[in-house]
C-alpha positions as CSV (number, residue, x, y, z in Angstrom):
1,X,15.1,-9.1,-3.6
2,X,13.5,-9.9,-0.3
3,X,12.0,-7.8,2.5
4,X,15.3,-7.4,4.4
5,X,17.2,-6.3,1.3
6,X,14.5,-3.8,0.3
7,X,14.5,-2.3,3.8
8,X,18.3,-2.0,3.7
9,X,18.4,-0.5,0.2
10,X,15.4,1.9,0.4
11,X,14.5,2.3,4.1
12,X,11.0,3.2,5.1
13,X,11.1,6.6,3.4
14,X,12.5,6.2,-0.1
15,X,12.6,9.3,-2.4
16,X,13.4,10.2,-6.0
17,X,14.6,7.3,-8.2
18,X,14.3,4.9,-5.2
19,X,10.6,5.5,-5.2
20,X,10.4,4.5,-8.9
21,X,12.3,1.3,-8.1
22,X,9.9,0.5,-5.3
23,X,7.0,1.1,-7.7
24,X,8.6,-1.2,-10.3
25,X,9.3,-3.9,-7.7
26,X,5.7,-3.7,-6.3
27,X,4.2,-3.9,-9.8
28,X,6.4,-6.9,-10.7
29,X,5.6,-8.7,-7.4
30,X,1.9,-8.0,-7.9
31,X,1.9,-9.7,-11.3
32,X,3.7,-12.7,-9.8
33,X,1.1,-12.9,-7.0
34,X,-1.8,-12.6,-9.4
35,X,-0.4,-15.4,-11.5
36,X,0.0,-17.7,-8.5
37,X,-0.7,-16.9,-4.9
38,X,2.5,-17.0,-2.9
39,X,4.8,-16.2,-5.8
40,X,4.8,-12.5,-5.2
41,X,6.2,-12.6,-1.6
42,X,3.4,-10.7,0.2
43,X,5.7,-9.5,3.0
44,X,7.9,-7.8,0.4
45,X,4.7,-6.4,-1.3
46,X,3.5,-5.1,2.1
47,X,6.9,-3.3,2.7
48,X,6.7,-1.7,-0.8
49,X,3.2,-0.5,0.1
50,X,4.5,1.0,3.4
51,X,7.3,2.7,1.6
52,X,4.8,4.2,-0.9
53,X,2.4,5.1,1.9
54,X,5.2,7.0,3.6
55,X,5.7,9.0,0.4
56,X,2.0,10.0,0.5
57,X,1.7,10.4,-3.3
58,X,-1.9,10.0,-4.5
59,X,-0.9,8.5,-7.8
60,X,0.4,5.4,-5.9
61,X,-3.0,4.6,-4.4
62,X,-4.2,2.4,-7.3
63,X,-0.8,0.6,-7.4
64,X,-1.2,-0.2,-3.7
65,X,-4.8,-1.3,-4.4
66,X,-3.7,-3.6,-7.2
67,X,-1.2,-5.2,-4.9
68,X,-3.8,-5.6,-2.1
69,X,-6.2,-7.1,-4.6
70,X,-3.7,-9.5,-6.2
71,X,-4.6,-12.5,-4.0
72,X,-6.3,-13.5,-0.7
73,X,-2.9,-13.5,1.0
74,X,-2.0,-10.1,-0.3
75,X,-5.4,-8.8,0.7
76,X,-4.8,-9.9,4.3
77,X,-1.2,-8.8,4.4
78,X,-1.6,-5.3,3.0
79,X,-3.6,-3.1,5.4
80,X,-6.4,-0.9,3.8
81,X,-4.9,2.1,5.6
82,X,-1.9,1.8,3.3
83,X,-4.0,3.4,0.6
84,X,-4.2,6.6,2.6
85,X,-0.6,8.0,2.9
86,X,-2.0,11.3,1.7
87,X,-4.8,11.2,4.2
88,X,-8.2,9.4,4.3
89,X,-10.3,12.3,3.0
90,X,-7.8,13.2,0.2
91,X,-7.6,9.5,-0.8
92,X,-11.4,9.2,-1.0
93,X,-11.6,12.4,-3.1
94,X,-8.9,11.1,-5.4
95,X,-10.6,7.7,-5.9
96,X,-14.0,9.4,-6.4
97,X,-12.5,11.5,-9.2
98,X,-11.3,8.4,-11.1
99,X,-14.1,6.5,-12.9
100,X,-12.2,3.3,-13.2
101,X,-13.6,0.0,-11.9
102,X,-10.6,-0.5,-9.6
103,X,-10.9,3.0,-8.2
104,X,-14.5,2.4,-7.5
105,X,-13.7,-0.9,-5.8
106,X,-11.0,0.7,-3.7
107,X,-13.4,3.5,-2.7
108,X,-16.1,1.0,-1.8
109,X,-13.7,-0.9,0.4
110,X,-12.4,2.2,2.1
111,X,-15.9,3.4,2.8
112,X,-16.9,0.0,4.2
113,X,-13.8,-0.2,6.4
114,X,-14.3,3.4,7.6
115,X,-17.9,2.5,8.6
116,X,-16.6,-0.5,10.4
117,X,-14.3,1.7,12.5
118,X,-11.0,0.7,10.8
119,X,-10.0,4.4,10.5
120,X,-10.9,5.6,14.0
121,X,-8.2,7.9,15.1
122,X,-6.3,7.3,11.8
123,X,-3.6,9.6,10.8
124,X,-0.9,9.0,8.3
125,X,1.8,10.1,10.8
126,X,0.6,7.7,13.5
127,X,0.3,4.8,11.0
128,X,3.8,5.6,9.7
129,X,5.2,5.6,13.3
130,X,3.5,2.2,13.9
131,X,5.2,0.7,10.9
132,X,8.5,2.2,11.9
133,X,8.3,0.4,15.2
134,X,7.1,-2.8,13.4
135,X,10.1,-2.9,11.1
136,X,12.5,-1.9,13.8
137,X,11.8,-5.0,15.8
């Protein structure tokens, strides 16, 4: 599956079983990308992250973080804001409550990016609208 097919199949706001398929696709692509940079198709990975961001389910935060952390290319392609579909404060609280190394790393990155101004005027709704325009073009 490529980015265009995923967009046609699931749209930007998948629900129900389609969300599970997006999660499975992202997990599989993340493993490919970790094995060899470029094998995971970072544009497809980014789209999966946008789809999960739009669902706003906190349990997807670490899945998105794993995808972002899979390689240098993935790290550049997948915006840090995509961790925050449920909101910045809620995501920080969620990550703070998980004492896993990857949750701590994600929280450190979020805090660093927030201090750098990357979340100025951030809202999940505005970010979602920006991606809707991005994928419409």
